[in-house]
C-alpha atoms as a printed R data frame, in Angstrom:
   type eleno elety resid chain resno       x       y       z
1  ATOM     1    CA   MET     A     1 -11.601   4.811  -5.886
2  ATOM     2    CA   LYS     A     2  -9.895   1.401  -5.571
3  ATOM     3    CA   ILE     A     3  -6.546   0.893  -3.921
4  ATOM     4    CA   LEU     A     4  -4.114  -2.131  -4.127
5  ATOM     5    CA   ASP     A     5  -2.763  -2.987  -0.820
6  ATOM     6    CA   LEU     A     6   0.235  -5.162  -0.989
7  ATOM     7    CA   LYS     A     7   0.938  -6.819   2.395
8  ATOM     8    CA   PHE     A     8   4.293  -8.073   3.169
9  ATOM     9    CA   LEU     A     9   6.022  -9.857   6.228
10 ATOM    10    CA   THR     A    10   9.567  -8.203   6.884
11 ATOM    11    CA   PRO     A    11  12.669 -10.105   7.677
12 ATOM    12    CA   ASN     A    12  11.948  -8.902  11.348
13 ATOM    13    CA   HIS     A    13   8.572 -10.661  11.311
14 ATOM    14    CA   THR     A    14   6.483  -7.338  11.337
15 ATOM    15    CA   VAL     A    15   3.700  -6.439   8.677
16 ATOM    16    CA   ARG     A    16   4.354  -3.798   6.271
17 ATOM    17    CA   HIS     A    17   1.955  -2.321   3.242
18 ATOM    18    CA   LEU     A    18   2.636  -0.868  -0.129
19 ATOM    19    CA   LYS     A    19  -0.347   0.758  -1.236
20 ATOM    20    CA   PHE     A    20  -1.144   2.196  -4.868
21 ATOM    21    CA   GLU     A    21  -4.185   4.232  -6.094
22 ATOM    22    CA   ASN     A    22  -5.543   4.266  -9.679
23 ATOM    23    CA   VAL     A    23  -4.580   0.684 -10.502
24 ATOM    24    CA   ASN     A    24  -5.518  -1.921 -12.825
25 ATOM    25    CA   THR     A    25  -8.407  -4.032 -10.895
26 ATOM    26    CA   ASN     A    26  -8.218  -7.030 -13.155
27 ATOM    27    CA   LEU     A    27  -5.029  -8.578 -12.022
28 ATOM    28    CA   ASP     A    28  -5.249 -12.263 -10.831
29 ATOM    29    CA   ALA     A    29  -3.719 -13.703  -7.873
30 ATOM    30    CA   ALA     A    30  -0.771 -15.289  -9.545
31 ATOM    31    CA   THR     A    31   0.155 -11.712 -11.125
32 ATOM    32    CA   LEU     A    32  -0.061  -9.970  -8.169
33 ATOM    33    CA   LYS     A    33   2.158 -12.656  -6.241
34 ATOM    34    CA   ASP     A    34   4.662 -12.414  -9.000
35 ATOM    35    CA   CYS     A    35   4.704  -8.615  -8.786
36 ATOM    36    CA   MET     A    36   5.251  -8.663  -5.084
37 ATOM    37    CA   GLU     A    37   8.164 -11.218  -5.434
38 ATOM    38    CA   GLN     A    38   9.666  -8.851  -8.130
39 ATOM    39    CA   ILE     A    39   9.450  -5.920  -5.616
40 ATOM    40    CA   ILE     A    40  11.249  -8.183  -3.080
41 ATOM    41    CA   ALA     A    41  14.044  -9.167  -5.520
42 ATOM    42    CA   LEU     A    42  14.713  -5.718  -6.463
43 ATOM    43    CA   ASN     A    43  15.770  -4.835  -2.899
44 ATOM    44    CA   ILE     A    44  15.224  -0.898  -3.319
45 ATOM    45    CA   PHE     A    45  13.296  -0.645  -0.294
46 ATOM    46    CA   GLN     A    46  15.437  -0.722   2.948
47 ATOM    47    CA   THR     A    47  16.042   0.612   6.387
48 ATOM    48    CA   THR     A    48  19.139   1.130   8.156
49 ATOM    49    CA   ASP     A    49  19.629   0.384  11.883
50 ATOM    50    CA   ALA     A    50  21.903   2.429  14.372
51 ATOM    51    CA   ASP     A    51  24.802   0.371  13.490
52 ATOM    52    CA   GLY     A    52  24.447   1.261   9.725
53 ATOM    53    CA   ILE     A    53  23.244  -2.236   8.688
54 ATOM    54    CA   ALA     A    54  20.775  -2.130   5.977
55 ATOM    55    CA   SER     A    55  17.874  -4.612   5.838
56 ATOM    56    CA   PRO     A    56  15.005  -5.051   3.440
57 ATOM    57    CA   LEU     A    57  11.523  -3.396   4.270
58 ATOM    58    CA   TYR     A    58   9.662  -5.931   2.365
59 ATOM    59    CA   GLY     A    59  10.582  -9.758   2.847
60 ATOM    60    CA   THR     A    60   7.683 -12.294   2.169
61 ATOM    61    CA   PRO     A    61   4.250 -11.867   0.412
62 ATOM    62    CA   VAL     A    62   1.270 -12.046   2.576
63 ATOM    63    CA   SER     A    63  -1.597 -10.959   0.570
64 ATOM    64    CA   ALA     A    64  -2.785  -8.653  -1.969
65 ATOM    65    CA   SER     A    65  -6.127  -6.982  -1.771
66 ATOM    66    CA   TYR     A    66  -8.209  -4.167  -3.408
67 ATOM    67    CA   ILE     A    67  -9.615  -1.552  -1.335
68 ATOM    68    CA   THR     A    68 -12.559   0.422  -2.272
69 ATOM    69    CA   LYS     A    69 -12.351   3.953  -0.660
70 ATOM    70    CA   ASP     A    70 -15.165   6.498  -0.709
71 ATOM    71    CA   GLU     A    71 -13.922   9.964  -0.035
72 ATOM    72    CA   GLU     A    72 -16.529  12.560   1.386
73 ATOM    73    CA   ILE     A    73 -14.979  16.055   1.540
74 ATOM    74    CA   VAL     A    74 -16.349  17.794   4.525
75 ATOM    75    CA   TYR     A    75 -14.106  20.919   4.121
76 ATOM    76    CA   SER     A    76 -12.124  22.151   1.184
77 ATOM    77    CA   ALA     A    77 -10.149  25.509   1.045
78 ATOM    78    CA   ALA     A    78 -10.944  25.744  -2.553
79 ATOM    79    CA   GLN     A    79 -14.708  25.480  -2.160
80 ATOM    80    CA   GLY     A    80 -15.127  26.776   1.373
81 ATOM    81    CA   LEU     A    81 -17.607  25.009   3.890
82 ATOM    82    CA   VAL     A    82 -19.337  22.140   1.922
83 ATOM    83    CA   ASP     A    83 -23.112  21.990   2.652
84 ATOM    84    CA   GLN     A    84 -23.967  18.894   4.854
85 ATOM    85    CA   PRO     A    85 -27.464  17.580   4.905
86 ATOM    86    CA   ALA     A    86 -29.358  18.230   8.369
87 ATOM    87    CA   ALA     A    87 -29.267  15.206  10.581
């Protein structure tokens, strides 16, 4: 499975990730940067401090990367114990 990891810098200069599974893996850098800028412009992801002041969670696009994830199920309630090869 491929995961799209969008990395942003917050207005407080911390790094924040937004990850998506089952994505189109044929997107180029310009398209992804444009999508990240649209996410920022929508301003729908916010946090509120103790004084009730809202600030955006995503500020500046840093990077976009595809991560390949291999899942190995060791135990599943639906299947019981999964046999593992002897070491």
